[in-house]
C-alpha positions in Angstrom: 175.9 -209.7 -66.3 179.2 -208.1 -65.5 180.4 -207.4 -61.9 180.3 -203.6 -62.6 176.7 -203.7 -63.8 175.6 -205.8 -60.7 177.4 -203.3 -58.4 175.8 -200.3 -60.1 172.3 -201.9 -59.8 172.8 -202.5 -56.1 174.0 -198.9 -55.7 171.0 -197.5 -57.5 168.6 -199.7 -55.4 170.4 -198.5 -52.2 170.1 -194.9 -53.2 166.4 -195.3 -54.0 165.8 -196.9 -50.6 167.7 -194.1 -48.9 165.6 -191.5 -50.7 162.4 -193.3 -49.9 163.3 -193.5 -46.2 164.2 -189.8 -46.1 160.8 -188.9 -47.7 159.0 -191.1 -45.2 160.8 -189.5 -42.3 160.0 -186.0 -43.6 156.4 -187.0 -44.0 156.2 -188.3 -40.5 157.8 -185.1 -39.1 155.3 -182.9 -41.0 152.4 -185.0 -39.8 153.7 -185.0 -36.2 154.1 -181.2 -36.3 150.6 -180.7 -37.7 148.8 -182.9 -35.1 150.9 -181.4 -32.3 149.8 -177.9 -33.3 146.2 -179.1 -33.7 146.2 -180.9 -30.4 147.7 -178.0 -28.4 145.9 -175.3 -30.3 147.0 -172.6 -27.9 150.4 -171.7 -26.7 151.5 -169.1 -24.2 153.5 -166.1 -25.5 156.4 -164.7 -23.4 154.1 -161.9 -22.0 151.8 -164.5 -20.6 149.0 -164.0 -23.1 147.4 -166.9 -25.1 148.0 -167.2 -28.8 146.1 -169.4 -31.3 148.3 -171.9 -33.0 148.0 -172.8 -36.7 146.0 -175.9 -35.9 143.5 -174.1 -33.7 139.9 -174.7 -34.9 138.2 -171.6 -36.4 135.6 -171.5 -33.6 138.3 -171.5 -31.0 140.1 -168.7 -32.8 136.9 -166.6 -32.9 136.4 -167.1 -29.2 140.0 -166.0 -28.5 139.5 -162.8 -30.5 136.2 -162.1 -28.8 137.9 -162.6 -25.4 140.7 -160.3 -26.4 138.3 -157.6 -27.6 136.2 -157.8 -24.4 139.3 -157.5 -22.2 140.5 -154.5 -24.2 137.0 -152.9 -23.9 136.9 -153.4 -20.1 140.4 -151.9 -19.8 139.3 -148.9 -21.8 136.1 -148.5 -19.7 138.2 -148.7 -16.5 140.5 -146.0 -17.8 137.5 -143.8 -18.7 136.0 -144.3 -15.2 139.3 -143.3 -13.6 139.4 -140.1 -15.8 135.8 -139.3 -14.6 136.8 -139.8 -11.0 139.7 -137.4 -11.4 138.4 -134.0 -10.3 139.9 -130.7 -11.6 142.6 -129.0 -9.6 141.2 -126.2 -7.4 142.6 -122.7 -8.0 144.9 -121.9 -5.1 143.1 -118.6 -4.7 139.9 -120.6 -3.8 141.5 -123.0 -1.4 140.8 -122.8 2.3 143.4 -124.4 4.5 142.3 -127.7 6.0 143.4 -127.1 9.6 141.0 -129.5 11.3 142.6 -131.6 14.0 140.8 -134.9 13.3 142.8 -136.8 15.9 141.4 -134.4 18.6 138.0 -134.5 17.0 137.9 -138.3 17.2 138.9 -138.2 20.9 135.9 -136.0 21.5 133.5 -138.1 19.4 134.5 -141.0 17.1 131.3 -140.4 15.0 132.8 -137.2 13.6 134.1 -137.8 10.1 134.2 -134.5 8.2 134.0 -130.7 8.7 131.8 -128.3 6.7 132.6 -124.6 6.2 130.7 -122.0 4.2 132.5 -118.7 4.0 130.2 -115.7 4.7 127.9 -117.8 7.0 128.1 -119.2 10.5 128.3 -122.7 9.1 131.6 -124.1 10.4 131.0 -127.4 12.1 132.0 -131.0 12.3 129.8 -133.5 10.5 128.7 -136.6 12.4 127.1 -139.9 11.5 125.7 -142.4 14.1 126.3 -146.0 13.1 122.9 -147.3 14.2 120.5 -144.4 15.0 120.1 -142.1 12.0 118.2 -139.5 14.1 120.5 -139.5 17.1 122.4 -136.3 16.1 119.1 -134.5 15.3 118.8 -134.1 19.1 122.3 -134.6 20.4 125.4 -132.4 20.3 128.9 -133.7 19.5 129.4 -134.2 23.3 126.3 -136.4 23.5 124.2 -133.7 25.3 120.6 -134.3 24.5 118.5 -131.4 23.0 119.1 -128.4 20.9 121.1 -127.4 18.9 121.9 -130.9 17.9 124.6 -131.4 15.3 125.2 -131.3 11.6 124.8 -134.9 10.5 124.2 -137.4 7.7 122.4 -140.7 7.8 124.2 -144.1 7.4 122.9 -144.5 3.9 125.5 -142.0 2.8 129.2 -143.1 2.4 131.5 -141.0 4.5 133.7 -140.2 1.6 130.9 -138.3 -0.1 130.9 -140.6 -3.1 127.0 -140.8 -3.2 125.3 -139.1 -6.1 123.5 -136.9 -3.6 124.8 -136.6 0.0 122.3 -135.0 2.3 123.3 -133.1 5.4 120.8 -132.0 8.1 121.0 -129.2 10.6 118.5 -127.2 12.7 117.3 -123.8 11.7 118.4 -122.1 14.9 117.0 -118.6 15.7 120.5 -117.3 16.4 121.7 -118.5 13.0 123.8 -121.3 14.4 123.8 -124.8 12.9 122.0 -124.4 9.5 120.1 -121.2 10.5 122.4 -119.0 8.4 121.5 -121.0 5.3 118.5 -118.7 5.0 120.9 -115.9 4.1 120.7 -117.4 0.6 117.2 -116.1 0.3 118.9 -112.9 -0.6 119.9 -112.7 -4.4 123.1 -110.8 -3.8 124.2 -113.1 -1.0 123.4 -116.1 -3.3 125.7 -114.7 -6.0 128.5 -113.6 -3.7 128.9 -116.8 -1.6 128.9 -119.7 -3.9 131.2 -122.2 -2.3 131.0 -125.0 0.3 134.1 -126.7 1.7 134.1 -130.2 3.1 137.3 -131.0 5.0 138.2 -134.7 5.2 141.2 -136.1 7.1 143.3 -136.2 3.9 141.7 -133.7 1.5 139.1 -131.0 1.0 136.2 -131.2 -1.4 135.0 -128.0 -3.0 131.3 -127.6 -4.0 129.7 -124.8 -5.9 126.1 -123.8 -4.9 123.7 -123.8 -7.8 120.3 -123.9 -6.0 118.8 -122.4 -2.8 115.1 -123.1 -2.8 112.0 -123.9 -0.8 111.2 -127.5 -1.3 108.4 -129.8 -0.4 108.8 -131.7 2.9 109.7 -135.2 1.7 112.2 -137.7 3.0 114.9 -137.0 0.4 117.0 -140.2 0.7 114.1 -142.3 -0.5 112.4 -139.6 -2.6 114.3 -140.4 -5.8 117.0 -142.8 -6.9 119.8 -140.3 -7.5 122.2 -143.1 -8.6 120.1 -143.5 -11.8 119.9 -140.9 -14.5 116.2 -140.5 -14.4 116.1 -139.8 -10.7 119.1 -137.5 -10.8 117.6 -135.4 -13.6 114.2 -135.3 -11.9 115.7 -133.9 -8.8 117.5 -131.1 -10.6 114.4 -130.3 -12.6 112.3 -130.1 -9.4 114.8 -127.7 -7.9 114.5 -125.5 -10.9 110.7 -125.4 -10.5 110.9 -124.6 -6.8 110.7 -121.0 -5.3 114.2 -119.6 -4.8 117.3 -119.0 -6.7 119.2 -121.1 -9.3 122.6 -120.3 -10.9 121.8 -120.5 -14.6 125.5 -121.0 -15.4 125.6 -124.4 -13.7 123.8 -127.4 -15.1 124.7 -130.5 -13.1 125.1 -133.6 -15.3 124.4 -137.2 -14.3 127.6 -138.5 -12.9 128.3 -135.3 -10.9 128.1 -135.5 -7.1 125.7 -133.3 -5.3 125.6 -132.0 -1.7 122.2 -131.1 -0.3 122.0 -129.0 2.9 118.6 -129.5 4.5 117.0 -127.3 7.2 113.5 -126.2 8.4 111.5 -123.1 7.5 110.2 -121.5 10.7 106.8 -123.0 11.5 106.1 -124.3 8.0 105.8 -128.0 8.4 105.1 -128.6 4.7 108.3 -127.3 3.3 112.1 -127.4 3.9 114.8 -125.0 2.8 117.5 -126.6 0.6 120.9 -125.3 -0.5 122.3 -127.6 -3.1 125.8 -127.7 -4.5 127.8 -129.7 -7.1 131.3 -131.0 -6.5 133.7 -129.1 -8.7 137.2 -130.0 -7.3 139.3 -131.3 -4.5 142.8 -130.7 -3.1 145.0 -132.6 -0.7 145.5 -131.5 2.9 148.9 -129.9 3.3 151.3 -131.6 5.7 152.5 -129.8 8.8 156.0 -129.5 7.3 154.6 -127.6 4.4 
């Protein structure tokens, strides 16, 4: 065999070996990449969210997609709840200035937390809530003087931000129409139509309620009478108001999710019934600063 043929044979074998080594290296790199992807399965995207790698098992991919869908649904639900909480803007023509000096009110009595005003009536008082004795302000004034006329008050079951489905305020039916005595003016149809609003002033804002019911109701303990936070209880209350003697505004149909305000007082010597004026929250507006 000639020297040239031997040299060509060695060259061919060397080239074949090089090609084989390259193919083996490529195979090892591909295998390493596959098993790395399969082992890691998930990797973090720049935005911090998890992404399924190519080697992620099918079951894991399904779980990831379900988790993503659940997170998106929860986010959508939270946005919807925020929209529901957002009340309509109150027409400036309907706004009453919130001039309550809460700092001075708290110096007088730290249990005062809001102020109620009903234009056209004598109702224009602070609202109190005793932290431990729900009946304290039935027979105590804001200055802690025992006896009549007491105070306008709520019980501790009701949040002070009026976020309950039905916030109940109590006041005596005084003969001189003070406290909640002038609520009986709503027994007159014309008065009922002409004085539809209740204002609740809070330290930072005012809640506007529209009266839809003024009726004679059975004497029951309203906070435990129905579960107003559930749709069945809420609707049952509205239906009972409709069936009670008095006046209803046919243009207002409170829906579950609306917030109600029930003003509760006595009816003379009738121990079996109470007089209720019930309103639904229709808007709110911020308290203007002194600079404004």
